[in-house]
Backbone as a ProteinNet text record, in pm:
[ID]
protein_1_A
[PRIMARY]
MSVYTYPAIFLEEPEGGYSIMFQSSLIGGGTQGATIEEGMEMAMELLAIALEMFFEENKKLPKPEKLSVEDTIKKLGLEDQGYKGFINYVSVDYESYAKEHFRKSIKKTVTIPKRLDTKAKKLGLNFSQILQEGLTKAIKKKEKAMKKVG
[TERTIARY]
11360.1	11232.1	11252.1	11197.7	11222.3	11097.6	10979.7	10856.8	10804.9	10783.3	10734.2	10601.1	10507.1	10373.4	10332	10285	10236	10106.4	10015.7	9893.5	9922.1	9848.5	9862.5	9722.6	9713.2	9587.5	9594.2	9493.6	9479.9	9365.9	9397	9294.8	9269.6	9141.7	9104.6	9113.8	9191.3	9207.5	9089.4	9038.9	8924.7	8952.4	9075.6	9107.8	9147	9140.3	9172.8	9302.4	9316.3	9435.6	9424.7	9534.2	9535.9	9662.2	9644.1	9756.7	9766.6	9889.1	9909.6	10003	9960.4	10037.9	10051.2	10169.3	10194.2	10197.9	10212.2	10224.9	10349.1	10338.6	10448	10574.4	10562.2	10681.6	10764.5	10707.1	10777.1	10828.1	10739.3	10770.7	10717.8	10800.6	10760	10686.6	10653.3	10587.4	10494.7	10464.7	10373.9	10410.6	10321.3	10343	10206.9	10207.1	10083.9	10081.6	9962.8	9947.5	9821.3	9826.4	9711.9	9598.3	9635.7	9539.7	9572.5	9482	9510.7	9634.9	9645.3	9759.4	9889.8	9892.9	10012.2	10039.4	9934.6	9949.4	10010.5	9966.7	10023.3	10171.2	10204	10343	10430.4	10378.2	10453.4	10463.3	10357.2	10357.9	10460.4	10468.9	10570.2	10710.7	10732.5	10863	10895.4	10799.1	10819.5	10846.6	10773.9	10795.9	10936.2	10979.4	11115.4	11222.5	11203.3	11300	11304.2	11186.8	11182.7	11255.2	11230.9	11298.3	11449.9	11491.4	11635.4	11698	11628	11680.1	11690.7	11592.2	11598.1	11715.4	11730.9	11838	11976.3	11990.4	12119.3	12161.1	12064.9	12093.2	12085.3	12069.8	12058.9	11951.9	11839.7	11728.2	11625.8	11558.3	11453.6	11329.9	11270.3	11150.2	11033.1	10950.4	10829.2	10728.9	10648.9	10543.3	10433.6	10365.3	10253.3	10148.7	10099.7	10000.2	9862	9760.2	9624.6	9605.1	9558.6	9536.7	9387.1	9352.3	9213.1	9204.7	9124	9103.4	9044.7	8944.4	8877.4	8975.5	9052.9	9150.7	9254.1	9296.9	9397.2	9339.8	9216.7	9152.5	9140.6	9103.1	9093.1	9230.1	9328	9464.4	9517.9	9480.6	9525.9	9436.7	9329.3	9239.3	9156.1	9121.6	9050.8	8905.2	8855.2	8721.9	8610.3	8626.9	8521.9	8536.2	8628.6	8656.9	8610.2	8537.2	8477.8	8575.3	8688.6	8783.6	8728.9	8754	8720.5	8849.7	8852.4	8971.3	8948	9052.9	9046.6	9185.7	9188.4	9315.9	9346.4	9469.5	9513.5	9649.5	9673.7	9804.2	9899	10018.9	10121	10234	10271.7	10380.4	10491.5	10613.3	10727.9	10825.8	10874.9	10982.9	11110.4	11152.6	11262.8	11391.6	11428.6	11555	11556	11446	11439.2	11443.9	11368	11365.4	11502.6	11564.5	11695.8	11801	11794	11890.2	11881.9	11761.6	11740.3	11764.2	11727.6	11730.2	11838.6	11874.7	11970	12110.4	12117.4	12246.4	12297.7	12224.7	12264.4	12388.4	12489.4	12614.5	12604.4	12668.5	12677.8	12825.1	12854.7	12992.6	13026.4	13138.6	13190.1	13334.3	13366.7	13502.7	13570.5	13687.2	13760	13901.3	13959.4	14097.1	14183.8	14293.7	14386.3	14529.8	14622.1	14761.7	14816.2	14900.7	14956.1	15029.5	15103.5	15179.9	15088.1	14969	14873.9	14819.6	14789.4	14741.7	14844.3	14970.3	15076.5	15091	15100.2	15117.5	14996.6	14879.5	14757.7	14747.4	14780.3	14776.7	14877.7	15000.2	15103.6	15055.6	14981.6	14933.7	14802.2	14747.4	14623.9	14501.1	14503.3	14392.2	14270.8	14153.1	14027.6	13980.4	13990.1	13954.8	13809.4	13718	13576.3	13546.9	13603.1	13579.7	13633.2	13751.7	13812.1	13730.1	13682.2	13599.8	13467.8	13404.2	13279.9	13300.5	13408	13437	13463.6	13539.4	13571.3	13447	13361.9	13239.4	13143.6	13133.6	13046.8	13093.4	13223.5	13280.1	13256.5	13278.7	13260	13113.5	13023.6	12880.4	12837.3	12878.5	12841.2	12896.8	13020	13081.3	13003.7	12966.4	12892.7	12753.8	12685.5	12551.9	12556	12658.9	12675.4	12696.6	12777.6	12802.3	12674.9	12595.8	12472.3	12369	12366.9	12273.7	12306.3	12435.4	12477.3	12433	12437.7	12401.2	12248.9	12175	12030.3	11963.9
11474.4	11529.8	11673.2	11703.9	11835.8	11924.2	11865.6	11945.4	11956	12080.3	12108.8	12181	12142.9	12199.9	12245.2	12368	12424.1	12499.5	12497.1	12576.2	12725	12806.5	12952.3	13014.6	13121.2	13195.6	13311.5	13321.4	13430.9	13519	13641	13735.5	13835.7	13853.7	13953.5	14090.9	14179.1	14315.2	14400.8	14489.3	14574.6	14658.6	14704.9	14788.8	14706.1	14573.1	14483.1	14409.3	14295.7	14214.9	14123.6	14057.3	13955.7	13969.9	13945.7	13929.5	13780.9	13728.5	13585	13560.4	13468.3	13436.3	13286.2	13244.2	13105	13095.9	12975.5	12956.4	13028.8	13083.9	13165.5	13084.6	12953.3	12872.3	12853.7	12883.3	12870.1	13006	13105.2	13236.4	13343	13437.5	13541.7	13657.5	13646.5	13756.1	13702.4	13784.1	13743.2	13812.8	13802	13863.3	13909.6	13969	14021.2	13993.4	13998.5	13986.2	14060.2	14121.6	14197.6	14104.3	13984	13882.9	13752.1	13655.9	13525.1	13463.9	13476.3	13418.4	13481.1	13615	13683.5	13647	13637.3	13597.1	13459	13364.8	13228.9	13232	13311.4	13322	13379.3	13485	13547.1	13452.6	13375.6	13278.5	13168.5	13121.9	13020	13075.1	13197.9	13260.8	13274.8	13319.8	13334.9	13200.6	13097.9	12962.9	12915	12935	12894.4	12966.6	13095.4	13172.8	13121.5	13091.4	13037.8	12903	12817.2	12686.2	12704.9	12796.1	12822.4	12864.8	12947.7	12992.2	12873.9	12787.6	12670.3	12580.2	12556.4	12467.9	12527.7	12657.9	12725.2	12716.1	12724	12722.4	12580.5	12481.7	12340.5	12320.3	12387.9	12375.4	12276	12209	12114.8	12194.2	12154.4	12222.2	12190.8	12290	12261.2	12183.2	12103.4	12031.3	12129.5	12106.7	12195.5	12194.6	12310.8	12324.8	12351.1	12317.4	12348.8	12499.4	12569.1	12713	12741.9	12854.8	12898.3	13044.1	13068.9	13204.7	13291.9	13239.9	13316.3	13351.3	13252.9	13279.2	13382.5	13374.3	13470	13610.2	13621.9	13753.9	13813.4	13730.4	13777.1	13815.4	13732.3	13758.4	13890.1	13923.6	14048.4	14167.2	14141.7	14249.4	14304.5	14220.3	14265.5	14219.5	14160.1	14098.7	14197.7	14322.9	14423.8	14494	14449	14518.9	14443.1	14334.3	14262.2	14180.7	14144.6	14064.3	13924.7	13872.6	13735	13671.2	13541.8	13473.5	13326.4	13259.3	13116.1	13057.2	12927.8	12857	12785.6	12797.6	12728.8	12667.9	12550.1	12487.9	12541.4	12575.5	12630.9	12529.4	12491.3	12395.4	12460.7	12421.6	12468.7	12354.4	12340	12243.5	12314.2	12290.8	12365.4	12353.7	12234.1	12215.3	12294	12288.2	12364.6	12513.5	12558.8	12700.8	12748.4	12670.3	12707.3	12712.2	12618.3	12613.5	12740.2	12785.7	12905.1	13036.8	13040.5	13167.5	13181.2	13071.8	13080.4	13034	12940.8	12880.4	12916.9	12994.5	13036	13123	13086.4	13162.5	13287.1	13391.3	13512.7	13546.9	13617.8	13654.9	13785.3	13785.3	13904.8	13928.5	14050.8	14085.1	14143.3	14087.2	14135.5	14175.2	14259.2	14302.2	14253	14183.9	14134.6	14169.3	14174.7	14200.8	14090.3	14128.3	14034.1	13919	13950	13844.1	13735	13774.9	13675	13590.4	13655.1	13584.8	13480.9	13521.9	13431.7	13312.1	13337.7	13228.3	13134.4	13190.2	13109.5	13019.6	13074	12994.3	12880.9	12908.9	12806.8	12692.2	12726.1	12625.4	12559.7	12607.6	12551.3	12580	12694.7	12730.3	12774.9	12744.3	12780.4	12913.9	13019.4	13153.7	13163	13106.9	13114.5	13045.4	12928.6	12854.3	12931	12986.2	13061.4	13184.5	13255	13372.5	13334.4	13226.9	13180.9	13144.5	13070.6	13029.9	13153.2	13247.5	13368.2	13453.3	13468.8	13546.2	13478.5	13346.8	13273.6	13293.5	13283.1	13302.9	13447.3	13543.3	13684.4	13715.8	13659.3	13681	13624	13501.8	13440.3	13519.6	13567.1	13646.6	13776.8	13842.5	13968.9	13947.1	13840.2	13810.1	13779.3	13709	13675.9	13802.6	13893.1	14019.9	14104	14103	14180.3	14125.7	13993.4	13932.9	13976.2	13990.5	14034.8	14177.9	14260.8	14402.3	14416.8	14343.4	14358.8	14249.6
-1527.4	-1567.2	-1614.6	-1728.4	-1784.8	-1783.7	-1782.8	-1783.4	-1640.4	-1598.8	-1463.9	-1474.8	-1388.5	-1392.4	-1252.3	-1243.7	-1118.1	-1144.5	-1046	-1062.9	-1041.4	-1111.4	-1098	-1092.8	-1018.4	-1011.3	-1108.5	-1192.6	-1287.2	-1236.7	-1195.8	-1152.3	-1262.3	-1296	-1396.5	-1332.5	-1392.3	-1341	-1387.5	-1302.3	-1339	-1464.1	-1479.8	-1596.2	-1718.4	-1705.3	-1816.5	-1788.5	-1848.6	-1831.5	-1710	-1681.9	-1577.4	-1492.5	-1362.4	-1271	-1244.8	-1247.2	-1232	-1114.3	-1026	-907.3	-891.1	-845.6	-810	-657.4	-606.6	-461.9	-411.2	-290.3	-237.2	-208.9	-186.9	-161.4	-289.2	-403.8	-531.3	-579.7	-576.3	-632.5	-535.7	-504.5	-412.3	-477.1	-601.4	-671.7	-777.6	-873.5	-980.4	-1109.7	-1203.8	-1334.6	-1387.5	-1504.5	-1563.4	-1712.6	-1768.4	-1912	-1955.6	-2070.9	-2120.9	-2165.5	-2209.1	-2252.6	-2180.8	-2190.7	-2131.1	-2195.7	-2326.5	-2397.8	-2350.9	-2341.1	-2293.8	-2147.3	-2068.4	-1929.4	-1915.2	-1998.8	-1995.7	-2033.7	-2134.1	-2176.8	-2064	-2001	-1891.1	-1771.4	-1745	-1635	-1660.4	-1784.7	-1818.9	-1796.6	-1836.8	-1818.1	-1667.8	-1589.8	-1446.9	-1379.6	-1420.5	-1367	-1400.8	-1523.4	-1564.6	-1483.8	-1459.3	-1380.9	-1237.6	-1180.3	-1044.6	-1037.3	-1134.6	-1138.6	-1147.7	-1230.9	-1247.5	-1113.9	-1039.2	-909.9	-812.7	-810.4	-723.4	-762.4	-890.5	-937.2	-912.9	-937.4	-913.5	-767	-677.8	-534.7	-475.1	-563.6	-520.4	-415.2	-431	-338.4	-394.4	-304.5	-343.8	-385.4	-497.1	-545.1	-453	-424.9	-345.6	-429.8	-363.5	-433.2	-468.8	-581.1	-615.4	-504.1	-469.3	-363.8	-423.6	-347.6	-389.3	-366.4	-468.3	-458.6	-455.5	-398.1	-391.1	-436.3	-535.8	-586	-474	-406.4	-300.3	-188.7	-142.6	-36.2	-79	-203	-254.3	-259.6	-306.9	-312.8	-172.2	-75.8	64	118.4	92.5	141.8	87.4	-34.3	-97.1	-59.5	14.6	54.9	-58.9	-156.3	-274.6	-279.8	-169.7	-171.6	-202.5	-171.2	-195.3	-330.5	-410.5	-536	-659.8	-639.8	-753.2	-837.3	-781.3	-858.3	-883.2	-1000.9	-1037.5	-1085.7	-1077.1	-1124.3	-1148.3	-1189.5	-1214	-1192.7	-1176.7	-1161.2	-1291.5	-1336.1	-1456.1	-1428	-1482.4	-1465.8	-1572.4	-1527.1	-1616.7	-1621.9	-1742.1	-1761.8	-1841	-1809.7	-1886.4	-1903.3	-2024.8	-2051.6	-2011.5	-1889.5	-1831.7	-1913.5	-1953.6	-2026.3	-2157.3	-2229.8	-2356.6	-2331.1	-2231	-2199.4	-2151.9	-2063	-2009.3	-2120.5	-2211	-2321.5	-2405.6	-2428.3	-2510.8	-2435.7	-2306	-2235.5	-2128.4	-2063	-1953.9	-1992.4	-2082.7	-2114.9	-2252.8	-2323.6	-2456.7	-2446.2	-2517.2	-2512.7	-2601	-2554.8	-2634.6	-2651.1	-2754.3	-2781.8	-2708.9	-2641.2	-2572.7	-2621.4	-2644	-2680.7	-2556.1	-2524	-2406.7	-2448.4	-2370.2	-2394.7	-2279.8	-2316	-2215.6	-2257.9	-2164.2	-2202.4	-2293.7	-2387.8	-2485.8	-2416	-2307.5	-2240.6	-2184.6	-2133.9	-2083.9	-2199.7	-2309.6	-2428.6	-2474.9	-2482.1	-2529	-2436.2	-2305.7	-2208.8	-2208.8	-2212.7	-2209.6	-2333	-2449.2	-2571.8	-2566.1	-2513.4	-2499.6	-2411.5	-2308.3	-2213.9	-2258.4	-2368.3	-2422.6	-2336.7	-2270.1	-2182.6	-2265.2	-2214.8	-2279.6	-2222.1	-2299.8	-2252.7	-2208	-2286.7	-2252.6	-2120.1	-2102.5	-1977.1	-1856.1	-1870.2	-1760	-1727	-1829	-1807	-1739.3	-1784.2	-1722.5	-1576.5	-1547.8	-1410.1	-1322.3	-1374.7	-1299.5	-1274	-1375.4	-1358.9	-1259.7	-1267.9	-1175.4	-1031	-1009.1	-875.2	-827	-914.5	-877.7	-847.4	-924.7	-904.2	-769.4	-740.8	-612.1	-494.6	-508.2	-400.9	-380.1	-489.4	-482.2	-424.5	-468	-415.6	-266	-223.8	-82.2	-1.3	-52	15.8	22.2	-83.6	-89.4	9.4	28.2	124.4	266.6	295.4	429.5	455.1	352.4	364.4	377.3	293	289.2	359.7
[MASK]
++++++++++++++++++++++++++++++++++++++++++++++++++++++++++++++++++++++++++++++++++++++++++++++++++++++++++++++++++++++++++++++++++++++++++++++++++++++

C-alpha cells in the first residue's frame, strides 16, 4: 500500500494562518501554513516524514485515531483564546514522495587515495554502494550514541 491517510486538526491562528497537528502516536509535533492550501502541503510533507521514520525504524504504523478539535484546544490550554478549527484527512502517496524526496540520488565528489581507486576498480567494486552502506552504518552509530547522551 502506497497511499496513507490520517486525520489532522487544522487550528486557525488569531494572527492568520493555520497550525496543523496529527495524533501524537504518529507525530510528536506539528506544522503550519499561511493558507489552507499551504497547510495541506506542509501536512502532507510532515506525514511523509513521519512515515519514513516509522519505516526506517521498522516500526508498526499506528492506526488512525479519532481526533477532536475541542479536546485538542483544551489540551493546549487555548480554550479562552477563541481558537477555531476543523479536522481534515491528509493523504500522501508515500512511494512517490519518498522516491522524489528521500531516495533521490545526488552527486557527490569525493577524494580517495589513488591506490584505493586502483584496487577497487580491479575488484569491480561499486563506489556509490560502498559509500551509501558506510554512511548508513555511520549515521546509525551516531544516532545510537546521541540517544544514549540525550
